[in-house]
C-alpha positions as a Markdown table, in Angstrom:
| # | Residue | x | y | z |
|---|---|---|---|---|
| 1 | Val | 10.5 | 8.5 | 40.1 |
| 2 | Phe | 7.7 | 10.1 | 42.1 |
| 3 | Leu | 6.4 | 13.6 | 42.0 |
| 4 | Pro | 4.3 | 15.3 | 44.7 |
| 5 | Gln | 0.6 | 15.6 | 43.9 |
| 6 | Gly | -0.3 | 18.5 | 46.2 |
| 7 | Gly | -2.7 | 19.0 | 49.1 |
| 8 | Cys | -3.0 | 15.4 | 50.4 |
| 9 | Gly | 0.7 | 14.7 | 50.0 |
| 10 | Lys | 0.1 | 11.7 | 47.8 |
| 11 | Ala | 2.9 | 11.0 | 45.3 |
| 12 | Arg | 2.2 | 10.7 | 41.6 |
| 13 | Leu | 3.9 | 8.4 | 39.0 |
| 14 | Ser | 6.1 | 10.2 | 36.5 |
| 15 | Thr | 4.3 | 11.6 | 33.4 |
| 16 | Pro | 5.0 | 9.5 | 30.3 |
| 17 | Thr | 7.3 | 11.0 | 27.7 |
| 18 | Gly | 8.6 | 10.2 | 24.2 |
| 19 | Leu | 5.3 | 9.6 | 22.4 |
| 20 | Asn | 5.9 | 8.5 | 18.8 |
| 21 | Val | 4.2 | 6.5 | 16.0 |
| 22 | Asn | 5.9 | 3.9 | 13.9 |
| 23 | Ser | 5.1 | 4.9 | 10.3 |
| 24 | Leu | 5.1 | 1.2 | 9.1 |
| 25 | Thr | 2.8 | -0.3 | 11.7 |
| 26 | Leu | 1.0 | 2.8 | 13.1 |
| 27 | Glu | 1.9 | 1.5 | 16.6 |
| 28 | Leu | 2.0 | 4.2 | 19.3 |
| 29 | Gly | 4.9 | 4.0 | 21.7 |
| 30 | Trp | 6.3 | 5.9 | 24.7 |
| 31 | Asn | 9.0 | 5.7 | 27.3 |
| 32 | Gln | 8.2 | 3.2 | 30.1 |
| 33 | Val | 7.4 | 4.7 | 33.5 |
| 34 | Ser | 8.9 | 3.1 | 36.6 |
| 35 | Glu | 6.3 | 1.3 | 38.8 |
| 36 | Ala | 3.5 | 1.9 | 36.4 |
| 37 | Ala | 1.1 | -1.1 | 36.4 |
| 38 | Tyr | -0.6 | 0.0 | 33.1 |
| 39 | Tyr | -1.3 | 3.1 | 31.0 |
| 40 | Thr | -4.4 | 4.9 | 29.8 |
| 41 | Ile | -4.4 | 6.3 | 26.2 |
| 42 | Arg | -6.6 | 9.2 | 25.5 |
| 43 | Ile | -7.5 | 10.0 | 21.9 |
| 44 | Arg | -9.5 | 13.1 | 20.8 |
| 45 | Gly | -10.4 | 14.3 | 17.3 |
| 46 | Glu | -12.7 | 13.8 | 14.3 |
| 47 | Gly | -15.7 | 13.6 | 16.6 |
| 48 | Ile | -14.4 | 11.1 | 19.0 |
| 49 | Ser | -13.1 | 11.2 | 22.6 |
| 50 | Leu | -12.0 | 7.9 | 24.0 |
| 51 | Glu | -9.8 | 6.4 | 26.7 |
| 52 | Thr | -8.4 | 2.9 | 26.5 |
| 53 | Pro | -6.0 | 0.9 | 28.7 |
| 54 | Ser | -2.8 | -0.8 | 27.7 |
| 55 | Ser | -0.7 | -3.1 | 29.8 |
| 56 | Arg | 2.4 | -2.2 | 27.7 |
| 57 | Asn | 4.1 | 1.1 | 26.8 |
| 58 | Ser | 2.6 | 0.8 | 23.3 |
| 59 | Tyr | -0.8 | 0.8 | 21.6 |
| 60 | Asp | -1.7 | -0.7 | 18.2 |
| 61 | Gly | -5.2 | 0.6 | 17.7 |
| 62 | Leu | -4.4 | 3.8 | 15.7 |
| 63 | Lys | -4.8 | 1.9 | 12.4 |
| 64 | Asn | -8.5 | 1.5 | 13.2 |
| 65 | Leu | -9.1 | 5.2 | 13.3 |
| 66 | Asp | -10.9 | 7.1 | 10.4 |
| 67 | Ala | -8.8 | 9.5 | 8.4 |
| 68 | Gly | -8.2 | 12.8 | 10.1 |
| 69 | Glu | -6.2 | 14.6 | 12.8 |
| 70 | Tyr | -6.1 | 13.4 | 16.4 |
| 71 | Thr | -4.5 | 14.5 | 19.7 |
| 72 | Ile | -3.1 | 11.7 | 21.8 |
| 73 | Ser | -2.1 | 11.7 | 25.5 |
| 74 | Val | -0.9 | 9.0 | 27.8 |
| 75 | Arg | -1.2 | 8.6 | 31.6 |
| 76 | Ala | 0.7 | 6.1 | 33.8 |
| 77 | Glu | -1.5 | 4.2 | 36.3 |
| 78 | Pro | -0.5 | 2.6 | 39.6 |
| 79 | Gly | -1.1 | -0.9 | 40.7 |
| 80 | Ala | -3.7 | -1.9 | 43.3 |
| 81 | Asn | -1.1 | -2.3 | 46.1 |
| 82 | Thr | 0.8 | 0.9 | 45.7 |
| 83 | Glu | 0.2 | 4.2 | 47.4 |
| 84 | Ser | 1.2 | 6.4 | 44.5 |
| 85 | Gly | -1.3 | 8.1 | 42.3 |
| 86 | Ser | -1.9 | 8.3 | 38.5 |
| 87 | Ser | 0.5 | 10.5 | 36.7 |
| 88 | Gly | -0.5 | 13.6 | 34.8 |
| 89 | Trp | -1.4 | 13.4 | 31.2 |
| 90 | Ser | 1.5 | 13.5 | 28.8 |
| 91 | Lys | 2.0 | 16.4 | 26.4 |
| 92 | Gly | -0.4 | 16.0 | 23.5 |
| 93 | Tyr | 0.9 | 14.2 | 20.4 |
| 94 | Thr | -0.6 | 15.2 | 17.1 |
| 95 | Phe | -1.3 | 12.2 | 14.8 |
| 96 | Val | -2.6 | 12.5 | 11.3 |
| 97 | Arg | -4.3 | 9.4 | 10.0 |
| 98 | Asp | -4.1 | 9.5 | 6.2 |
| 99 | Glu | -6.9 | 8.3 | 3.9 |
| 100 | Glu | -6.1 | 4.7 | 2.7 |
| 101 | Ser | -7.4 | 2.9 | -0.3 |
| 102 | Gly | -8.0 | -0.5 | 1.3 |
| 103 | Leu | -5.2 | -2.1 | -0.8 |
| 104 | Ile | -3.1 | -4.7 | 1.0 |
| 105 | Met | 0.4 | -3.4 | 1.4 |
| 106 | Thr | 3.5 | -5.3 | 2.5 |
| 107 | Ala | 6.8 | -3.7 | 3.6 |
| 108 | Val | 9.8 | -4.5 | 1.4 |
| 109 | Asn | 13.4 | -3.5 | 0.9 |
| 110 | Ser | 14.3 | -3.7 | 4.6 |
| 111 | Asp | 11.1 | -1.8 | 5.5 |
| 112 | Thr | 12.0 | 1.2 | 3.3 |
| 113 | Ala | 9.2 | 0.8 | 0.8 |
| 114 | Phe | 5.9 | -0.9 | 0.2 |
| 115 | Glu | 4.6 | -3.5 | -2.3 |
| 116 | Val | 0.9 | -3.9 | -3.3 |
| 117 | Ser | 0.1 | -7.5 | -2.4 |
| 118 | Gly | -3.6 | -7.6 | -2.7 |
| 119 | Met | -6.8 | -5.7 | -3.6 |
| 120 | Gly | -8.3 | -5.9 | -0.1 |
| 121 | Thr | -11.3 | -3.6 | 0.2 |
| 122 | Ala | -10.2 | -1.2 | -2.4 |
| 123 | Asp | -12.8 | 0.2 | -4.9 |
| 124 | Val | -13.1 | -1.5 | -8.3 |
| 125 | Asn | -11.4 | 1.5 | -9.9 |
| 126 | Val | -8.0 | 1.1 | -8.2 |
| 127 | Val | -5.5 | 3.9 | -7.9 |
| 128 | Ile | -2.2 | 2.7 | -6.6 |
| 129 | Pro | -0.6 | 5.6 | -4.6 |
| 130 | Asp | 2.9 | 7.0 | -5.0 |
| 131 | Thr | 3.4 | 6.6 | -1.3 |
| 132 | Tyr | 1.9 | 4.7 | 1.6 |
| 133 | Arg | 2.5 | 5.8 | 5.2 |
| 134 | Gly | 5.2 | 8.1 | 4.1 |
| 135 | Leu | 7.2 | 5.5 | 2.1 |
| 136 | Pro | 7.3 | 4.8 | -1.7 |
| 137 | Val | 5.1 | 2.1 | -3.3 |
| 138 | Val | 7.7 | 0.4 | -5.6 |
| 139 | Ser | 6.1 | -2.8 | -6.8 |
| 140 | Ile | 3.1 | -4.9 | -7.4 |
| 141 | Ala | 3.5 | -8.5 | -6.2 |
| 142 | Asp | 3.0 | -11.7 | -8.1 |
| 143 | Arg | -0.7 | -12.5 | -8.4 |
| 144 | Ala | -1.7 | -9.4 | -6.4 |
| 145 | Phe | -4.9 | -8.9 | -8.4 |
| 146 | Ala | -5.1 | -12.2 | -10.2 |
| 147 | Ser | -8.7 | -13.4 | -11.0 |
| 148 | Gln | -10.3 | -10.4 | -9.2 |
| 149 | Asn | -13.7 | -11.2 | -10.6 |
| 150 | Thr | -15.9 | -11.4 | -7.4 |
| 151 | Glu | -19.5 | -10.3 | -8.4 |
| 152 | Gly | -20.0 | -6.7 | -7.4 |
| 153 | His | -16.3 | -6.2 | -6.8 |
| 154 | Glu | -14.7 | -6.9 | -10.2 |
| 155 | Leu | -11.6 | -5.0 | -10.9 |
| 156 | Ala | -12.6 | -2.4 | -13.6 |
| 157 | Ser | -9.6 | 0.0 | -14.0 |
| 158 | Val | -6.2 | 0.6 | -12.5 |
| 159 | Val | -3.9 | 3.7 | -12.4 |
| 160 | Ile | -0.5 | 2.7 | -11.2 |
| 161 | Gly | 1.5 | 5.1 | -9.1 |
| 162 | Gly | 4.7 | 6.8 | -10.3 |
| 163 | Asn | 7.1 | 5.0 | -7.9 |
| 164 | Val | 6.2 | 1.5 | -9.1 |
| 165 | Lys | 9.2 | -0.1 | -10.9 |
| 166 | Thr | 8.0 | -3.7 | -11.3 |
| 167 | Ile | 4.7 | -5.5 | -12.0 |
| 168 | Gly | 5.0 | -9.1 | -10.9 |
| 169 | Glu | 4.0 | -12.3 | -12.7 |
| 170 | Asn | 0.3 | -12.9 | -13.1 |
| 171 | Ala | -0.3 | -9.6 | -11.2 |
| 172 | Phe | -3.6 | -8.9 | -13.1 |
| 173 | Ser | -4.1 | -12.1 | -15.0 |
| 174 | Asn | -7.7 | -13.3 | -15.6 |
| 175 | Cys | -9.2 | -10.0 | -14.5 |
| 176 | Tyr | -12.0 | -10.3 | -17.1 |
| 177 | Ser | -13.6 | -6.9 | -16.3 |
| 178 | Leu | -10.4 | -4.9 | -16.4 |
| 179 | Ser | -10.9 | -2.4 | -19.2 |
| 180 | Ser | -8.3 | 0.4 | -18.5 |
| 181 | Val | -4.7 | 0.4 | -17.3 |
| 182 | Thr | -2.5 | 3.5 | -16.9 |
| 183 | Leu | 1.2 | 2.6 | -16.7 |
| 184 | Pro | 3.6 | 5.2 | -15.1 |
| 185 | Glu | 6.8 | 6.6 | -16.5 |
| 186 | Gly | 9.4 | 5.0 | -14.3 |
| 187 | Leu | 8.1 | 1.4 | -14.7 |
| 188 | Glu | 10.9 | -0.9 | -15.6 |
| 189 | Glu | 9.6 | -4.4 | -15.9 |
| 190 | Ile | 6.2 | -6.1 | -16.5 |
| 191 | Gly | 6.4 | -9.8 | -15.5 |
| 192 | Ala | 5.2 | -12.9 | -17.3 |
| 193 | Asn | 1.4 | -13.2 | -17.7 |
| 194 | Ala | 0.9 | -9.9 | -15.9 |
| 195 | Phe | -2.2 | -9.0 | -17.9 |
| 196 | Gln | -2.9 | -12.3 | -19.6 |
| 197 | Ser | -6.6 | -12.9 | -20.4 |
| 198 | Cys | -7.7 | -9.4 | -19.4 |
| 199 | Arg | -10.3 | -9.8 | -22.2 |
| 200 | Arg | -12.0 | -6.4 | -21.9 |
| 201 | Leu | -8.7 | -4.4 | -21.9 |
| 202 | Thr | -9.7 | -1.9 | -24.6 |
| 203 | Gly | -8.0 | 0.5 | -27.0 |
| 204 | Thr | -4.3 | 1.4 | -26.9 |
| 205 | Ile | -1.8 | 0.4 | -24.3 |
| 206 | Lys | 1.1 | 2.8 | -23.9 |
| 207 | Leu | 4.3 | 1.3 | -22.6 |
| 208 | Pro | 6.5 | 4.0 | -20.9 |
| 209 | Asp | 10.0 | 4.9 | -22.2 |
| 210 | Ser | 11.4 | 3.5 | -18.9 |
| 211 | Leu | 10.2 | 0.0 | -19.5 |
| 212 | Thr | 13.0 | -2.4 | -20.5 |
| 213 | Val | 11.5 | -5.9 | -20.1 |
| 214 | Leu | 8.1 | -7.1 | -21.2 |
| 215 | Gly | 7.6 | -10.6 | -19.9 |
| 216 | Glu | 6.2 | -13.7 | -21.7 |
| 217 | Arg | 2.5 | -13.7 | -22.3 |
| 218 | Ala | 2.2 | -10.3 | -20.7 |
| 219 | Phe | -0.9 | -9.3 | -22.7 |
| 220 | Gln | -1.8 | -12.6 | -24.3 |
| 221 | Tyr | -5.5 | -13.1 | -25.0 |
| 222 | Cys | -6.3 | -9.4 | -24.5 |
| 223 | Gly | -8.7 | -9.5 | -27.5 |
| 224 | Glu | -9.9 | -5.9 | -27.3 |
| 225 | Leu | -6.6 | -4.2 | -27.7 |
| 226 | Thr | -6.2 | -2.3 | -31.0 |
| 227 | Ala | -2.8 | -0.7 | -30.7 |
| 228 | Ile | 0.4 | -0.8 | -28.7 |
| 229 | Glu | 2.7 | 2.3 | -28.2 |
| 230 | Ile | 6.1 | 0.9 | -27.2 |
| 231 | Gly | 8.4 | 3.3 | -25.3 |
| 232 | Ser | 11.9 | 4.1 | -26.5 |
| 233 | Gly | 13.7 | 2.0 | -23.8 |
| 234 | Leu | 12.2 | -1.4 | -24.4 |
| 235 | Glu | 14.8 | -4.1 | -25.0 |
| 236 | Glu | 12.9 | -7.4 | -24.8 |
| 237 | Ile | 9.5 | -8.5 | -25.9 |
| 238 | Gly | 8.7 | -11.9 | -24.3 |
| 239 | Ala | 7.4 | -14.9 | -26.1 |
| 240 | Ser | 3.6 | -14.7 | -26.8 |
| 241 | Ala | 3.6 | -11.2 | -25.2 |
| 242 | Phe | 0.7 | -10.2 | -27.5 |
| 243 | Gly | -0.3 | -13.6 | -28.7 |
| 244 | Glu | -3.9 | -13.9 | -29.9 |
| 245 | Cys | -4.7 | -10.2 | -29.5 |
| 246 | Asp | -6.8 | -10.6 | -32.6 |
| 247 | Lys | -7.9 | -6.9 | -32.8 |
| 248 | Leu | -4.4 | -5.6 | -32.6 |
| 249 | Thr | -3.7 | -3.6 | -35.8 |
| 250 | Lys | -0.8 | -1.3 | -35.0 |
| 251 | Val | 2.6 | -1.7 | -33.2 |
| 252 | Asp | 5.6 | 0.5 | -33.7 |
| 253 | Ile | 8.7 | -1.3 | -32.5 |
| 254 | Pro | 11.6 | 1.0 | -31.5 |
| 255 | Ser | 15.3 | 0.4 | -32.4 |
| 256 | Thr | 16.1 | -0.3 | -28.8 |
| 257 | Val | 14.4 | -3.7 | -28.9 |
| 258 | Lys | 17.0 | -6.5 | -29.2 |
| 259 | Thr | 14.8 | -9.6 | -28.7 |
| 260 | Ile | 11.3 | -10.5 | -29.9 |
| 261 | Gly | 10.2 | -13.9 | -28.4 |
| 262 | Ser | 8.5 | -16.7 | -30.2 |
| 263 | Gly | 4.9 | -16.1 | -31.0 |
| 264 | Ala | 5.0 | -12.5 | -29.7 |
| 265 | Phe | 2.3 | -11.5 | -32.1 |
| 266 | Phe | 0.9 | -14.9 | -32.9 |
| 267 | Gln | -2.6 | -14.7 | -34.5 |
| 268 | Cys | -2.8 | -10.9 | -34.4 |
């Protein structure tokens, strides 16, 4: 489809339409324009004004933008051997780039939710958000933060978001500098070895009422813990769950607990 350009009579390509951003990948897309050889994407906002080409009717560079609000427009460009002119700029699309923590996230549950799969570039005092790119963060993967002891980037504390239901096996094991953990109401399962050998984990751990399963060796060798507050929904305490927590002096076990594994409080 061609539109007249005006005075010189030269035709223009059609203006691109249908701009949208995929919330999972942050990829910009738009409807393909017939006979366009490539496209120019214009991005303005947060102190920047740039134009960049794309050979496809998509652009994956939005994830590299700083947090803030941007206006995006797209123009279709002709090939070298055509007589048509560039299209007009599309209607501006407003895109808000949210602040992100630097945590590594992986889409799960048929791309309806996210799981934390690594520490990435996050600060040593980690806050796992309730949502990421508009979708709930529902789990922490096996070994997501395991042995996070790099000098100058040792995991020090973690606050876990309210949509997290499961903490995977070895998720925080051997994080020797981890001293504080906040578990959300809504958490249902803590996997085996999840906090094993977090030797500086200090004070009282409060397990939420929603928790039903505490895996084997979940807090084994957490030698600075002094008390455990177990929520009213816990049914199973795994073997060696608090084994060798030698400063542990107080645990109240609710009537909901049906199973206490071998050595759950060994050498406490």
